[in-house]
N, C-alpha and C positions, 0 to 999 in steps of 0.2 A: 671727623673722618670726611674724606672727600673722594669723589670719583674724578678721573681725568675728563677733559673736554677735547673735542676735535674741531679745529677750524679748517674749513675748505674755502679757499679764496675764489672770488669771481663767479659765484653761483648764486641763485635765488631759489627759494622754495624749500620746504621741509621734507621733501621726498627722501626716504632712506636709500633710494637708488644712487644718490650722490655718493654715499659711502662705498657702494659697490664699484663705482667708476674710479675711485682712487685706491682700490685694492683692499678695502676694509669690509667687504661684504660678509666675511665670516663672523663679524661681530653680531650680525643679525641672526635671529633664530626664531622659527615659528613657535608660537605659544609663549614668547617672552615679550616684555614691554619694549616698544620701539623707543628710540632715543628722542629726547626733547630737542627741538631746534629753534634757534632765534636768529633773526637777521642782524648782521653786524656791519655798520657803515664804515667802521675804521678798526680793523683787526690787526693782528700781527703784521709787521712790515707796512703798516698803513693801508692794507688792502681791504676792499669790501668783500663780504662773503657771508657764510652761514656757520654758526657754531652748533655742534651736536654734542649731547651728553646724556648721562643717566643720573640725574640728581637723586639723592636718597632722601627718604622722609625724615630720618632722625639724624641729629648732629649737624655739622656744618658742611655744606656742599659747595662746590665751585659755582659762583653766580654766573650763569651763562650770559655772555655779552658784556661782562664787567671785569676788567683785567688788572686792577692795581697790584694784586699780590701773586699773579699767575706768571709762571715762566713758560714761554712758548718755544718749542723746538720743532723746526721743520723736519719732515722725513727726508730720505735721501734725494728725492727729486722735487721737493717742495710742493707736491700735490696736496699735502695736508700738513697741518701743524698740530702737535700734541701739547696740551696745556695742563700743567699741574701746579699745585701750591707747594713750593719747596719745604715749607714749614709743616705741611700736612699732606704728605704724599699718599697716593692711592694705596689701599691695602687689599689683599686678596678677598676679604669678606665683601668688599664693595663691588668687586668685579665678578663675584660668583654667579654662576648660572642658576636658574630655577631648579633644575634637576642636575645632580652631580653623581659621578661614578666613583666608587671607592678605589683606593689605591694606597700609595705611600705618602706619609707626611715628610716633605723635604723643605729645608731652609735654604733659600737661594741667595744670590748676591745682594739683593735689596734688604736682607735681614728679616724678611717675612717668611712665614711657613705656608707652603702651598700643598694642596691635595693633588698629587700627581697620579693619574690613572696608569696602571701597569698592564702589560699586554695580556696577562692571563685573566685580568678582570674586565676586559673589553666586552661589551654586550654581544651575545651570540645566540644563535638558534641551534636547535638539535636537528641532526640529519643522519641519514644512513649512507655509508660509503658503498663502493661497488661490491664489497664483500658482505654487505648487510649489517655491518657493525655500527653501533651508535657513535656519532662524533659530534663535536661542536664546531659550528661555522660562524666566524666573526661576521657581524652585520655589515652590510655594504658600506655604510658611512664611516666605518672604522677600519676597513680592509687596507687602505693605503698605509695608515699608521702601523697596523699590525705587520704587514709584509715588509715594510722598511725596517721595523724593529727586528724582525726575525732575520733579515739579511745581515744586519750589523752583528747580531748575536752569532750567526754562523761564521762570519769572518773572524770575530774575536775568539771563538772556540777553536777555529783552525789555527789561529795565532798561538793559543795555549799549547796546541800540539807541537807547533814549531819550537816553542820555548823549551819543552821537554827534550826535544831532539838536540837543540843547541846546547843545553846544559849537560847532556850526557857527554858531549865532546869538550865542552868548555865549562867545567864546574865553577870557574872563577867568575862567570857572568851571573851575578846575583840579580841583576835587573835587566829587563828587556821591555822596551817601549812598544806598545801596541798601537799601530797607526790607525787613527780614526779621523776622518775629515771633520774639522771643527764646525764648519758651517752646517754640514749635513746633520751632525749631532745636535747642534743647537736648534735647528729647524724641527728635528724630531721631538725634542723636549717641548718646544713651543706648540707643536701640533697636539701633543698630549695635554698640555695645560689648557689649550683652547677648548677642549671638551668640557672642562669645568669652569672656565673663566672667559670673560670678554677680553681676550688678548690675542695678538698675532705675533709672528716672529719679529717684525719690525717694531711693533709697540713694545715688546719685551726688551729689545735692545735699547730703545730710547729711555725706557723706564729704569734701566740698569738692573734688570732681574737676574742677569747672568754674570757670573765671574768664573774664572777657570776652575777652581777647586769645587765649587758647588755644582757647576754644570757637569763635571765628571761624575760626581756622586749621583746626580739626578739621572744621568744616562744609565748608570749601573742599576738604579732602582727601577727605571722604566722598563728595561730589558730583562730585569730579574736575573742578572748575570750571576750574582752570588749563589742563588738557588740552583741554577744550571751547573755551576762549577761544582757544587756539592754533589749533585746527581752524577756528574762525570767522574768525580773521585770515587763515589760509592760503586759505580759500575766497574771502574778499573780495579778496585780492591775486592770485587765480588761481594760487596756488602748489600743487604736489602735496600732497595731504593724506595724512599717514601716521597711521593709527589702530591702537592696540594690539589684538591679537586679543581678541575678546569684548567690545570696548568698545561699550556701549549697543546690543548686537545685539537 
């Protein structure tokens, strides 16, 4: 098993702030181990710099600063390079955070199964609304993910309403495509994965975590669209509505 490594060219020193400057600050988290760093005089593209990584204690890990079996891929602007062993690619267990949030098990485009936090499971606090009723409020660090997810859910449910209207007039239309911006959807999934793993949107792309079909399934799991669709159908048919505790509170 192996973790990925990150090469940042033309820098010196092991300060984690170097990761922040190239857009990888989200990999760092208070209370978790800082990455190991070694100086490299001749790295990818023959550039000097520093290699950062999280070697694991058991099994085979990437030897920092030693590259014979490592494939290095630059990010979009070559501010950093991602290194992996093609014969021993990083697995979710090696990128897992110290503390993880429960959610759905999803198999993504890399063939590995990931624990994807879903929006009703995001950590929250109890509060009273203006009517004095008890509600759950998502904690600040997860609000952006929650609000983005709810926005997509609202749009999709509106589209479901449009589907029903269209089919009333054109019953021959068996299928109707729901437009969701691909990049926004993938970023949303990456933000959710980043809660439980050392991964970012760009790292996920380079690692091949996403493909079209698995990303679509992950988005459905993240936004709990199936459950919401069931609730919508139950309401339409005047059936009793059963909602899991904490669901969109």
